[in-house]
C-alpha positions as CSV (number, residue, x, y, z in Angstrom):
1,M,0.0,0.0,0.0
2,L,1.2,3.5,-0.9
3,R,0.3,5.7,2.1
4,W,-0.8,9.3,1.4
5,T,0.2,12.4,3.2
6,R,0.5,16.1,2.4
7,I,3.6,18.4,2.5
8,Q,4.3,22.0,1.5
9,G,6.4,22.2,-1.6
10,P,9.3,24.6,-2.2
11,D,6.9,27.1,-3.9
12,G,4.5,27.1,-0.9
13,R,1.8,24.9,-2.6
14,M,0.5,21.9,-0.7
15,I,1.4,18.7,-2.4
16,D,0.2,15.1,-2.0
17,L,3.0,12.7,-1.3
18,Y,2.9,8.9,-1.5
19,F,5.2,6.5,0.4
20,R,5.4,3.0,1.7
21,D,5.6,2.0,5.4
22,G,8.6,-0.1,5.8
23,Q,10.4,1.1,2.7
24,R,14.1,0.8,3.3
25,R,16.1,4.1,3.1
26,K,19.8,4.6,3.7
27,L,19.4,7.6,6.0
28,P,18.5,6.3,9.5
29,A,16.3,9.3,10.3
30,I,13.8,8.2,7.6
31,D,14.5,4.5,7.2
32,G,11.2,2.6,7.1
33,Q,9.0,5.7,7.0
34,V,8.1,8.8,5.0
35,C,11.2,10.3,3.3
36,F,11.2,13.6,5.2
37,T,11.7,14.3,8.9
38,P,9.3,16.6,10.9
39,A,12.1,19.1,11.1
40,E,12.2,19.3,7.3
41,T,8.5,19.6,6.7
42,G,7.1,21.0,10.0
43,L,4.7,18.0,10.0
44,E,4.4,14.7,11.8
45,V,3.0,11.8,9.8
46,G,1.1,9.5,12.1
47,P,0.0,5.9,11.6
48,D,-3.3,7.1,10.1
49,G,-5.1,10.3,9.1
50,P,-3.7,13.6,7.9
51,P,-0.3,14.9,9.2
52,T,-0.2,17.2,12.2
53,G,1.8,20.3,12.8
54,T,2.4,23.6,10.9
55,P,3.7,23.0,7.4
56,K,6.7,24.8,6.1
57,P,8.2,24.7,2.6
58,V,10.6,21.9,1.9
59,A,14.0,23.1,0.6
60,R,14.2,22.8,-3.2
61,A,17.4,20.8,-3.2
62,L,16.0,18.4,-0.6
63,F,12.7,18.1,-2.4
64,D,14.4,17.2,-5.7
65,E,16.7,14.8,-3.9
66,R,14.1,12.9,-2.0
67,T,11.0,12.8,-4.3
68,V,10.1,12.4,-8.0
69,E,6.9,12.8,-10.0
70,V,5.4,9.7,-11.6
71,K,2.4,9.1,-13.9
72,P,0.7,6.2,-12.1
73,W,-1.4,3.3,-13.4
74,W,-4.5,4.6,-11.7
75,L,-4.3,7.9,-13.7
76,Y,-3.0,6.7,-17.1
77,A,-4.1,3.8,-19.2
78,D,-0.8,3.9,-21.0
79,H,1.4,4.2,-17.9
80,R,3.9,1.8,-19.3
81,D,4.7,4.1,-22.3
82,R,7.7,6.5,-22.1
83,D,5.4,9.5,-22.3
84,P,1.9,8.5,-21.0
85,R,-1.0,10.6,-22.3
86,D,-4.2,8.6,-21.9
87,R,-5.3,10.2,-18.7
88,A,-8.2,9.0,-16.6
89,G,-11.5,10.7,-17.0
90,P,-15.3,10.3,-16.8
91,D,-15.2,7.9,-19.8
92,W,-13.0,5.3,-17.9
93,I,-16.1,3.8,-16.3
94,R,-17.4,3.0,-19.8
95,R,-14.0,2.0,-21.2
96,F,-12.6,-0.1,-18.4
97,G,-15.4,-0.4,-15.7
98,Y,-13.1,1.5,-13.4
99,E,-13.8,4.7,-11.5
100,L,-11.6,6.9,-9.3
101,A,-12.8,9.1,-6.5
102,W,-12.7,12.8,-7.4
103,P,-9.9,13.8,-5.0
104,L,-7.5,11.6,-7.0
105,F,-8.2,13.7,-10.2
106,T,-7.1,17.0,-8.7
107,E,-4.3,18.7,-6.8
108,P,-5.0,19.6,-3.2
109,D,-6.4,23.0,-4.3
110,G,-9.4,21.1,-5.7
111,K,-9.0,22.8,-9.1
112,T,-5.7,22.0,-10.8
113,P,-5.9,18.6,-12.7
114,M,-3.7,15.9,-11.3
115,T,-1.3,14.9,-14.1
116,G,1.2,13.0,-11.9
117,V,1.8,12.0,-8.3
118,R,4.8,12.9,-6.1
119,V,6.4,9.9,-4.5
120,C,9.5,9.3,-2.4
121,R,12.3,8.5,-4.7
122,E,12.9,4.9,-3.5
123,E,9.2,4.0,-4.2
124,A,9.5,5.2,-7.8
125,Q,12.3,2.7,-8.6
126,T,11.4,0.2,-11.4
127,A,14.1,-2.5,-11.2
128,D,13.1,-6.1,-11.0
129,T,16.1,-7.0,-8.8
130,G,18.1,-5.3,-6.2
131,R,20.8,-5.9,-3.7
132,V,20.2,-7.0,-0.1
133,Y,20.9,-4.2,2.3
134,A,22.0,-4.8,5.9
135,S,22.5,-1.7,8.1
136,G,24.4,-3.7,10.7
137,R,22.5,-2.0,13.5
138,I,21.1,-3.9,16.5
139,V,17.7,-2.7,17.5
140,Q,16.3,-3.3,21.0
141,K,12.9,-2.4,22.5
142,S,14.6,-0.2,25.1
143,D,16.3,2.0,22.5
144,P,15.1,5.6,22.6
145,L,13.4,7.0,19.5
146,L,15.5,9.2,17.3
147,P,14.3,12.8,17.1
148,G,11.4,13.2,14.8
149,R,10.7,9.4,14.6
150,R,7.5,7.8,15.9
151,T,8.9,4.3,15.4
152,R,12.2,2.6,16.1
153,L,14.7,2.0,13.4
154,P,14.0,-1.1,11.3
155,A,16.1,-4.1,12.3
156,D,17.9,-6.2,9.7
157,T,16.0,-9.4,9.0
158,A,17.8,-12.8,9.4
159,F,17.7,-13.0,5.6
160,A,19.4,-9.6,5.2
161,R,22.1,-10.5,7.8
162,A,22.9,-13.7,6.0
163,S,22.6,-12.3,2.4
164,A,24.0,-8.8,2.5
165,G,25.0,-7.6,-0.9
166,R,23.5,-10.5,-2.8
167,P,20.9,-10.0,-5.6
168,V,17.2,-10.3,-4.6
169,S,14.0,-10.2,-6.6
170,C,11.9,-7.0,-6.1
171,L,8.7,-9.0,-6.6
172,G,8.7,-10.7,-3.2
173,A,8.8,-9.9,0.5
174,P,12.6,-10.3,0.9
175,G,13.2,-7.6,-1.7
176,F,10.8,-5.1,-0.2
177,E,12.0,-5.8,3.4
178,S,15.7,-5.9,2.7
179,S,16.7,-3.8,-0.3
180,L,17.2,-0.2,-1.0
181,D,16.7,-0.8,-4.7
182,C,13.1,-2.2,-4.8
183,G,10.3,0.2,-5.5
184,C,6.7,0.2,-6.9
185,G,7.8,-0.5,-10.5
186,V,6.8,1.2,-13.8
187,G,3.9,3.6,-13.2
188,L,3.8,2.4,-9.6
189,E,1.9,-0.7,-10.8
190,R,3.3,-2.9,-7.9
191,C,1.5,-0.7,-5.4
192,L,-2.0,0.5,-4.5
193,P,-2.8,4.1,-3.6
194,A,-4.2,4.1,-0.1
195,A,-5.8,7.5,-0.3
196,P,-8.6,8.1,2.2
197,A,-11.2,6.9,-0.4
198,G,-9.6,6.3,-3.8
199,F,-11.8,3.8,-5.6
200,V,-15.5,4.0,-6.3
201,Q,-16.8,0.6,-5.5
202,P,-20.1,-1.2,-4.8
203,W,-21.4,-1.4,-1.2
204,L,-23.6,-4.5,-1.8
205,V,-23.4,-6.7,-4.9
206,P,-26.1,-9.4,-4.7
207,L,-26.4,-9.3,-8.5
208,G,-22.7,-8.8,-9.2
209,V,-20.5,-5.7,-9.5
210,D,-22.3,-4.7,-12.6
211,Q,-25.6,-4.3,-10.8
212,P,-24.9,-3.3,-7.2
213,F,-27.3,-1.7,-4.8
214,D,-25.1,1.3,-4.3
215,R,-21.6,2.7,-5.2
216,A,-19.4,5.0,-3.3
217,A,-15.8,6.0,-2.8
218,R,-14.1,3.4,-0.6
219,P,-10.7,2.8,0.9
220,A,-8.1,1.1,-1.3
221,A,-7.8,-1.7,1.3
222,L,-11.2,-3.0,0.0
223,W,-10.1,-2.9,-3.6
224,M,-8.5,-6.4,-3.8
225,R,-11.1,-8.0,-1.6
226,T,-13.8,-7.1,-4.2
227,W,-11.9,-8.8,-7.0
228,W,-11.0,-11.8,-4.9
229,S,-14.8,-12.5,-4.5
230,Q,-15.4,-11.9,-8.2
231,E,-12.7,-14.3,-9.2
232,A,-14.6,-17.1,-7.4
233,I,-17.8,-16.1,-9.1
234,H,-16.2,-16.2,-12.6
235,F,-14.6,-19.5,-11.7
236,L,-17.9,-21.1,-10.8
237,D,-19.6,-19.6,-13.9
238,R,-17.0,-21.2,-16.1
239,I,-17.6,-24.6,-14.6
240,F,-21.4,-24.6,-14.6
241,G,-21.9,-22.4,-17.7
242,A,-19.8,-24.8,-19.8
243,D,-21.2,-27.9,-18.1
244,R,-17.7,-28.9,-17.0
245,D,-16.9,-31.8,-14.6
246,V,-18.1,-30.6,-11.1
247,R,-14.9,-32.1,-9.5
248,E,-13.0,-29.2,-11.0
249,L,-14.4,-27.2,-8.1
250,L,-11.7,-28.9,-6.0
251,T,-9.1,-29.9,-8.6
252,S,-9.0,-27.4,-11.4
253,P,-5.7,-25.5,-12.0
254,A,-7.6,-22.9,-14.0
255,T,-9.1,-19.6,-13.0
256,T,-10.4,-16.4,-14.6
257,I,-8.9,-13.0,-13.7
258,N,-9.1,-9.4,-14.6
259,G,-6.6,-6.5,-14.5
260,P,-6.6,-5.9,-10.7
261,L,-6.3,-9.7,-10.1
262,A,-3.4,-9.9,-12.6
263,Q,-1.7,-7.0,-10.7
264,F,-2.3,-8.9,-7.4
265,Y,-0.9,-12.2,-8.5
266,R,2.0,-10.7,-10.5
267,F,3.2,-8.1,-8.0
268,L,1.4,-8.0,-4.7
269,A,0.7,-11.6,-3.6
270,G,4.3,-12.5,-3.0
271,A,5.3,-9.3,-1.3
272,T,2.6,-8.4,1.2
273,C,-0.6,-10.1,0.0
274,C,-2.5,-6.9,1.1
275,G,-2.1,-7.3,4.8
276,D,-4.8,-9.8,5.8
277,G,-3.5,-12.3,3.2
278,A,0.1,-12.5,4.4
279,E,-0.3,-16.2,5.4
280,L,-2.4,-17.4,2.5
281,G,0.3,-19.4,0.9
282,Y,1.4,-16.9,-1.8
283,R,4.7,-15.9,-0.1
284,E,6.1,-19.4,-0.4
285,A,9.0,-20.3,-2.8
286,E,6.4,-22.2,-4.8
287,P,3.3,-20.0,-4.6
288,L,-0.3,-21.2,-5.2
289,F,-0.5,-18.9,-8.3
290,D,2.7,-18.9,-10.4
291,P,3.3,-15.2,-11.3
292,A,4.7,-16.3,-14.7
293,A,1.2,-17.6,-15.6
294,V,-0.4,-14.2,-15.4
295,P,-1.2,-12.7,-18.9
296,A,1.3,-10.0,-19.5
297,N,-1.2,-7.8,-21.4
298,L,-3.6,-7.4,-18.5
299,L,-3.2,-4.0,-16.9
300,P,-4.3,-3.0,-13.4
301,H,-7.0,-0.6,-14.5
302,Q,-8.7,-3.2,-16.8
303,V,-11.5,-4.1,-14.4
304,S,-13.9,-5.3,-17.1
305,T,-11.4,-7.4,-19.1
306,W,-11.5,-11.1,-17.9
307,A,-9.1,-13.7,-19.2
308,T,-8.9,-17.5,-18.4
309,V,-5.6,-18.8,-17.1
310,A,-5.5,-22.5,-17.9
311,D,-3.0,-23.5,-15.3
312,R,-2.1,-21.3,-12.3
313,G,0.6,-23.6,-11.2
314,P,1.3,-27.1,-9.7
315,H,-0.3,-26.2,-6.3
316,A,-3.5,-24.7,-7.6
317,A,-6.6,-26.8,-6.7
318,G,-10.0,-25.2,-7.4
319,V,-11.7,-22.8,-5.1
320,M,-9.6,-24.1,-2.1
321,T,-6.5,-22.2,-3.3
322,M,-8.2,-18.9,-4.0
323,P,-7.6,-15.9,-1.7
324,I,-11.3,-15.4,-1.0
325,F,-11.6,-19.0,0.5
326,L,-8.4,-18.8,2.4
327,L,-9.2,-15.4,3.8
328,K,-12.8,-16.3,4.8
329,Y,-11.6,-19.5,6.5
330,P,-8.2,-18.5,8.0
331,T,-7.5,-21.6,10.1
332,R,-6.9,-25.2,8.9
333,R,-9.9,-26.5,10.8
334,Q,-12.2,-23.9,9.4
335,R,-11.1,-24.8,5.8
336,A,-11.5,-28.5,6.5
337,H,-14.9,-28.0,8.0
338,A,-16.1,-25.8,5.1
339,I,-15.1,-28.4,2.5
340,Y,-16.5,-31.3,4.5
341,S,-19.9,-29.7,5.1
342,A,-20.2,-28.3,1.6
343,F,-19.3,-31.3,-0.4
344,L,-20.4,-34.2,1.9
345,C,-23.5,-32.3,3.1
346,R,-22.6,-33.4,6.6
347,D,-21.4,-31.6,9.7
348,F,-19.2,-32.2,12.6
349,V,-21.9,-32.6,15.2
350,A,-21.6,-35.1,18.1
351,E,-24.9,-36.9,18.7
352,T,-24.4,-38.5,22.1
353,A,-21.2,-37.0,23.5
354,R,-21.1,-35.4,26.9
355,L,-18.8,-32.5,27.8
356,A,-16.8,-33.1,30.9
357,P,-13.8,-31.3,32.5
358,S,-10.6,-32.5,31.0
359,D,-6.9,-31.6,30.9
360,E,-6.3,-33.7,27.8
361,P,-4.7,-31.4,25.1
362,D,-5.4,-33.8,22.2
363,L,-8.8,-33.0,20.9
364,T,-9.0,-36.4,19.2
365,R,-9.1,-37.9,22.7
366,R,-10.7,-35.3,24.9
367,P,-14.2,-36.3,26.1
368,G,-16.9,-34.4,24.2
369,C,-14.5,-33.4,21.5
370,A,-13.1,-36.7,20.2
371,T,-16.1,-37.7,18.1
372,C,-15.7,-34.7,15.8
373,H,-12.0,-34.1,15.9
374,R,-11.1,-37.7,14.9
375,R,-12.4,-36.8,11.5
376,L,-11.6,-33.1,11.5
377,E,-7.9,-33.2,12.4
378,P,-6.8,-35.5,9.5
379,L,-8.7,-33.3,7.1
380,A,-7.2,-30.1,8.5
381,A,-3.8,-31.6,8.2
382,Y,-4.1,-31.4,4.4
383,F,-4.0,-27.6,4.7
384,A,-0.8,-27.6,6.8
385,R,2.4,-27.0,4.9
386,R,1.0,-26.7,1.4
387,L,-2.6,-25.7,1.6
388,V,-3.7,-28.4,-0.8
389,R,-2.1,-30.3,-3.7
390,R,-4.0,-30.8,-6.9
391,G,-5.5,-34.2,-7.4
């Protein structure tokens, strides 16, 4: 997520500034946070909401050194071109099924058209690989905060300490956490703008996103969740609409994705998986969806363009390896229970068991629990290391 704040530029105008929490920077005072100190801007950027304090103009040399203007994917359909010109407008909802909230179209004055966004220079980097950075510092909870910092300095990860100086991919968590060279890519397409309300989305979608009850500007954190749910709908439509083998619900390596889902599987899943999904099985060395299987021509803003991926990868297995299922049922027992009850039409209900006080930690033996857990635990074990394996 690209966080949003506001600073006063060298000419006195207020400017929107985007940055990533945790972005590695060489200067300790700003490592892991926004690329200016409160002393340089007059503002303190908290964990949420607008900055506090009295803004002062940032020095021109410092402004040019720390930030750069980028034409991002959410404002330009041709953001991968050398000189993007196809800027977002009211017709985008017709062309792409995609709509931005009005504040992302204009500068902070509410009048000047937004033609590019200002980001910290590290976030604007486009390299696919970087070098592992290790600061060598030792961070302890008792360490006092540096002046102007609201968080302690980032500690080197075990990976960084063991791999300092080695090449690392910028498309995964190790690159983001341990490299100075990894940014948001061309047109910032590896990141989402976490403006207060950046995307116009449906509130309730009983008939699908094309016919919702209501639409409104919503936080970017809900952007991917919307498309995770739509992926499952398109997956089911393909099976039942084409009269395919119903067993594909549990075994199919295929799926159907649009632009935002292509962006997620190509760039985001292996890095952060949007917060709630960090443990969904996409940060593994062998992810549930192989990024190489994502169609290269699907762009993040192409909401209405859906493409079938015949094989997501060797670990893909129907709906059980889709983010929406793994997020809705976050524990192994919940996943096993959902599959068991949905496809066997039976539940884990003990008919004659009596609950009694017990110190037995093994639920397959504890009185009152054993009846269900003797079946549930072996099923849950299938979701242990690798959530499921096809076939």
